[in-house]
Structure formats: C-alpha cells, structure tokens
N, C-alpha and C positions, 0 to 999 in steps of 0.2 A: 523188257520194259512193259510191254503189253500185259504179260502174265502177272507181273508185280502189281500193276494197276488194278487188274481184276480181283486179285487176292485182297488188296486194300479195301476195295469197294464192298466185297463180301463180308469182311470183318466189321466194317462200319454198319452194315445192315443187320448183322446177327442179333444185337440186342433188341432191335425192333421185332424180329421174328420171334424171339423168346417171349416178348411181352404180349404180342397180339396174335401170334399164330400165323404161319405162312402156308400158302396154298400148295399142297404137295400132290394135288390131283385127286384127293379124296376128302369127304366131309368129316369134320371133327366130331359132329354129333351123330346120333343114331335115331332111328325111327322104329316104332312098334308096327305090328301088322296092320293096325287101323290107321296108320299114317300120322300118328301123334308126334309132335315135335318134342325132342328131348335134348337138343343141342342148344347152341347159343344163337344170337341174332343172325349170324351169317348162315345158319342152316334153315332159317324159318321160311316156310312155303306160304306165301300170302294167299288168303282165302282158300286154303286147303279144306276139303270136305272131310269131316270126322264122322265116323260111325262105329257102332259096336262098343266094345269095352276098352277102357284104359286100364291096363294091368301092371303098369310100372310108373313110378314117379315121373311126372311130365310137366313141362313148362311151355305155355303158349306165349311167345313174345311178339307175334304179329297176328293179324286178323284171321279168324277161323270161321268155318261154316258147319253147323250141326246138321247132318243129313237125316238123322233118325234119333231114337232115344239112345243117347250116349251115356254109358254107365262108368263111373269111377269105382273101381273094385275096392273091397275091404283092404285096409292097410295101405292104400295108395293115396298120394297127394297130387292133385292137379293145381298148378299155380298159373294164374293169368296175370301178365305183367300190366303195369299202368299204361293207359292209353289204348289198350287192345279192344277191338270190337268183335264180339262173337255173334254171328248171324244164325238165326234158327229157321230152318225150312219147315213147311207144313208137316205136322206130326212129330216134330223133333222135341227133345227136352234134354236137360242135363241133370242126371240123377247120381247123387253121391251115396254109395252104400254105407251101411253102418260100419264104423271103423275107418272109413275113408275121410278125406278132407278136401275142401275147396278153398284155396287161398286166392282171393280176388282183392288185392290190396292196392287200390288206385290212389290218386291224389286229386286235390281240388282242380289242378290245372290239367290233369290227365286221368279223368275218370275211366273206369272200365264199363263198357256198355254191352249188355246182352239184349239183342233186339231182333226184329223180323228181317228175313232175307229179302223181303219185298223192297222195291226202291223207295226212298224217302218221298213222301207225298202220296204213296199208295198203300201205306201200312194200316192195319186195323187190329182191333182186339181179336185174340185167338189165332193169330197168324202162326204161332208156334207154342210150345208147351210151358216154358219157364224152367225154374230151378227147383229141384227137390233134394233136400238134405235129410238123410236118415241118421239119427243119433242114438246114443246109448244111455241117455238119462231116463229118469223115471217118468211114468204117466199113470193114469188111474184105470187102465185096462186090466183085465185078469192077467196075472203073471207079468204085467208091465210090458207086454209085447203086442204088436199089431202089424198088419200089412197095409201099406199106403194105398189110398184110394185110387183105383183105376189102373194100377201097375200090376202086371201079371208076372209070375216067376219068383225068383228067390230074393224078394225085397222084403225086409223085416226092419222094424224100428222098435226102440225102447230097450230098457235094461235097468241097471241099478247104479250106474256111475253118473251122478249128478254133476261131477266136475269135468266130464268129458267134453271134447271139442268137435264140432262139425267144420271148423275152419274159421276163415276171416272174410267178411264182406265189409269193405271200407271204400267210400267214394265209388260206389257201383250203382248202375242203373239197370233195371229190367223193364223192357218196354213191349207192349203189344202181344203179351203172352196169354195163356189160358186156353190152350187147345183142348177141345172136347175129345177125351179118350173113348168114352162110352156115353150113351144117352144120359143127359143130366149129370155128367161126371167130368167136369173140367179140371185141369190143373190150375193152380194159382200162379201169381207172379213168382213168389218165393214161398215154398212150403217148408217149415221147420218141424220135422218129426222128432221130438224128444232130444233136442240139442241141449247140451250141458253148459255150465258156466264158463268153460274154457272157450266157448264160441264168441267171436268178436263181431258185432253188428253195429256199425255206425256210419252215418252219412250214406244212407241207402235210399234210393227212390224206386218205387214201382209205379209205372205210368201206363194207363189205358189197358188194364187187364180185363179179360173176359169173365173172370170169376172174382175171387178175393185178391186184394193186393198182397198182404202177408197173412199166412195162417200158421198158428203154432199148435201142434198136437202134443200136449205135454211139454216137458223140458223146463229148464231153469235158467236160461241165459238172459242177460240184460241187453238192452239196445238203446241207442240215443241218436238224435238227429235223423229222423225217419220222415220221408215224404211219400205219400200215396195220393195219386191224382187220377181221377177218371176211372176208378174201379167200377165194373158193371154191377158187382154184388157188394160185399162188405169190404171196407178198406183194411181193417185189421180184425182178424177172427182168431179167438183164443179159446181152446177147449182141452179136454182130456187131462186136466191137471197142470196146465201151464202156470208157472210161478216165476215172475221176473219183474224187474224194474224197467220201465220205459219212460224216457224223458226227451223233451224237445221233439214233439211230433206235429207234423203239419199234414192235414187231410183236406182235400178239396174234391167235392163230387162234381161230376159232369151235370150241367143243368137239365139234361134229358133223361138221366138214368142214375141208378145207384140205390143201395139199400142202407145199411147201417155204417156209420163211421167206425164204431167198435161193436162187434158181436162177441159176447163173452158167455160161454157155456161150460157146465161141468161135464156131465156125461148123460146122454139120453137114456141109456139102459139102466143107469143107477144114479139117481140125482144126488145121492150122498156118497158117491165113490170118493175115495181118497188116494193120493193127495188131491185136495180140492183145487179147482182152478181159482187162482188168486193173483191177478196182476196188480201191480202198483204203478200208476201212471201220473206223471206230473208235467206241467208246462206243455199243453197241447193247444193248437188252434184248429178247430174243426169247422169247416165251411160246407154247409149242405148245398143241395141242388137248387134251392130257391123254390119259386112258385109255379113253374111251368112244367107240366107233364111229369111231375115228380111224385108219383103216388106212393113210393116206398121210402123216400129219403127220410132218414131219422138219425139221431145222434148215437146214444149208447143203449144197447140192449144187454141186460143180464138175465140169464135164464138157466133152467135145469140145475139149480142149486149152486150157481157160481157166486163167488164173493170178489171183493176188490176194493182198492182205494184210488180216488181220483182227486187230484189237487191242481189248482191254478190252470183251469181249462176254459177256453172260450168256446161256447156253443152258439153258432149263428147260422141262419138261413136254412134251417131244416124244415121240410114240408110238413112233416109229422112231429112226433114227440122228440124232445131233446133227450129225455131219459125214459126208458121203458124197462119194466121189471115184470117177469112172468114166472109162474110156478110157485106153489107154496113153499117149496124147499128154498127158493131164493129169498122169499119174504122172511123166512126164518133166519137166514144169514144177515139180513138187515136188522132185524130186531135183536139179534145176538151181537150187534156192533162189529160185524165183519164186512160191512159195506160203508164206505165214506165218500161223500161228495163235499169238498170243502174249498173255500177261497176261489170260487169260479164265477164266471159271468155268462148270463143267458140273454141273448138278444135276437129278436126277429125270427122266432121259431114257431112251430105249430101253425104254418101258413095255410094249410088246408082248412076249409070251413068246418069240417067235422073233427078236427084234431085237437087234442089236449097237449099241453106242455109236458105233462107227465102221464104215462099210460101203464095200466096193469091189465091182468086178465079181466074179461068182462064180469065174471062172477066174484072177483076179489073185493074184499072190504079193506084191504091195506091202503093206508093213506100215504101214498108215495110223495105227493106234493108236500104234505106236512113233514115227512121224513127229510126231504132235501132242504126244505126251508129251515129245518132245525140246525143246519150248519151255517157257516158264514159264507154267504154267496150274494151275488148281485143279480137282480132281475130287471128286465126291460131297460138295460143300460147299454148304450152304444160303446163298443170297444174302440171305435174310431180307427179301424185298420186302414192301412194305406190303400188297398184295393182288394175287393173280393171278386173281381171280374174273372170269369173263366178264361184260362189261357194266359193271363197276365196278373197273377196275384202279387200282392205286396203285404207280407205278414207283419210289417213293422207298424205299431200303433203311433198315432199322432202324439207329440210330446204332452198334449193335454189329456190324453186318454186315461180313464180310471183304471185300465188294465195294468198300468205301470206301478200300481201300488197294491201289494198283497203280501200276506205272510209267506215266508219261505216254506217249501215242502219239508217233510220230516226227514229223519236220517235215511241214508241210502241214496240220496239224490244230490246233485250239484246244487249249491245254494243259489237259487234263482227267485228272488222275491218279487215276482211280477206274474201276471196272468197271461197265458198264451205261450206260443212256441219261441218267441224272440222278443227283444225289447229295443235294442239299439244297433244290432248288427244282423243283417239279413243273411244268415248262413245258408239259405237255399240258393243264393245267386251263383252263377258260373258253372256249376257241375250238373245242374238239373235241366230238364226239358219240359215244356208244356205244349209241344207241337201236337196237333190233333191226329196227324197221320204221317 
C-alpha cells in the first residue's frame, strides 16, 4: 500500500517537474569564467561582481555589480532583464565591442537602471564610467574607423553598415556616470559610436553625468523619448557625421552647472568631412540652468560645418545664447538651406548681462538673429510649463499655453502638432528619477 501511494504521488508531480525543472542537485544554467549568468532566474547570483570579458551570449536576470571595465565581445549579446539594477564601482564601465549587442529592454513599471555602487544618498557624478556602444555604421573619419576616447586596447568603431545594430535601450536609466579615464577625458553617460539604424533607443534617461549625457560619434540610428538631466557638460553631443531623427526630448540643466543642451559638430580636423553631421530634431523641451552661477549654460551650438533641422522646440532659462553658430563652414550650411529652426518658442534666455539670444564668432558678420527670425518662431512668449523647478519638473504646458499650437514636423517624425516634448501626457513620469544623489 505504501509503495503504491509513493508511486502515485511521484506520477502526479512529474508534469510539474517537466514544466518547471526539478532540483537534481546541480544548476541548470552555466557560468563563464567571469561569473556571468547564463541560466534562468533560479541560477541568478544577486549582486554578483562582474569583471573582464563576456565571451558568450549572457542574460542578467538579477542585480549585478561592475567591478571594472566589462567588455562584451564581438558577436556576443548581453541581455539585461526588466527591473534589473546594474551597479558600477569606481573605474568601471560597460563596453560593447563592434559586432556585439546590449539588449536592455525594460518597461515603464520595471525600468533597467545602471547606476553607482555607492549607497543612495551618497552618489555623485563620475562614480563610475557609463555605457559605451561600438557600432559598424559610417562616420566621417578617414576610412570610417576610429578608436574610442580613453579606452586602450582592441576597441574600434565604425564601418560601412548603416543598417547595423548596437542593440536595444528601452525604459533604461544611466545615473551618476562619467568616470575620468585620463586627464580631461571622461566617459559619458551613454556613448554611441557609429551605431546603425538597427539600434533601438527609446525611453532612456541619463541623469547626473560628469561629462555629456548622450554622445553620438557618427552613426544613423533614430531615438525618441529621451531625458537628460543634470549633465555637467552637454546634454546631447553629436559629431563625426551623426545622422538621425530625434523626437520627444527633455533636457534640464542643473542650476549650478552645465554647458549646451545640444552641441552639434561636424569634424574638427576637416570641417567639410562627409557624411556631414546632420541631426533632425523635433518636439524638445530644453530648460537651462537659469541665472545663478551658470556661466556656460546655453541652448544649441552648431559648429565645425555641422548642419541640422530643429522643429517644435521650447528654449527657456538659458544663461547665455539660445542658439549659437560658429565657424564659416557652419554659416555656409545655413546660407545653403541646410540648417532650419522652425515652429519653436524662445522664452527667458540670455540671462547674463553680456549675453545675446543668438551668438556667432566675434569676427563674424553673419546675421544669425535675422536667419532664425526668418522662420516661423515665437519670441518672448511664455510656454507656461507646469514647472521648471530643478528636481521636480513638469513638462506639460498649461491648457492656455501657446505651445499647444504649432505646425507638425515634416516627414520622418510622429505627427505632433505642438511645441515641446509633451502636450497632454507626461511620458517622463514613473520610470525616471530626479534625485540629486
């Protein structure tokens, strides 16, 4: 009787074992030499320290710690599951080599967070390095190849495949990054080196970085719903032939520090290098540092022969110019109709006593103010945003705001006939952070 009962219980449990896996005394997953998780949730080692190279496809389904510069090798995919937090120690960074991929595909309810290993409340800019993605798309360097700033060894970016992918970043935050590798050479929050159109970048925040928020060295990918808050230097920096559409962008500068919201360059060594840097940006809300100790806070800088199109943008609270244009090669792009500023609103800028709303090289005779005023824009008009307070922004305009009426941007963008990053739904709520440390 007893034997028959045991057999019956075993057979009843068998389907559960087949569906979920039964403990046979050994783990069902495997780990590489660097301790990287490759199994399922049951194999995950919480807050495991990761170092060295990731040489096989790997999934992190629980929190991890970057101990140093962790490299995802060529042809390898690192997947980070929704809700996972990756903590970076001092001197650490996550670098994905050319031909590798990072899949960090979170959700609004379970964003993926890359942040400092310091305790909450004790974090600061530069606590760790950030994320570096090396792609295979074109740039305007000789032979379309280069070596990323500050990284030594076999790190190369660029190529000829504009449709290639560096992976996916969706509902992901990068915080307190920008570690200085060498003197005056910090990593950014996220650096995209020649990432192609197969790259997905949406609902991404970079917060409190020690250099730029996002920087693009060449490449062709698009991005939307981007938040950059508290960048020490530029919020978005684009150069070396970056060409992509960016839409629904929110930038807020720290009241004590910050440079340009957008810095857009072609190439310092060859101002007419091709492919020329040419971003197209629509529906952005750019909030500057205001009037206190903000000697470098400014809106958009185009330089070194860059071009671009800018539609439906709110420029407000910049200490210096809202728009700055330098170098004769950039002026030529404007006169050749390769630069556009349209359907935008300018309010409470050039707060410094010696600042102009529009700035050029001191020796230039180019009429930048007349150029911008030649498009359909609004000046000295309050966008009536919910709040521009540092740490508690509200990017939704009042129902009576003039920002709620504007022409839709041209083809290639979502139809959004309003000025600014949002109009009736605050898409920044829930998955972002504005904590100072």
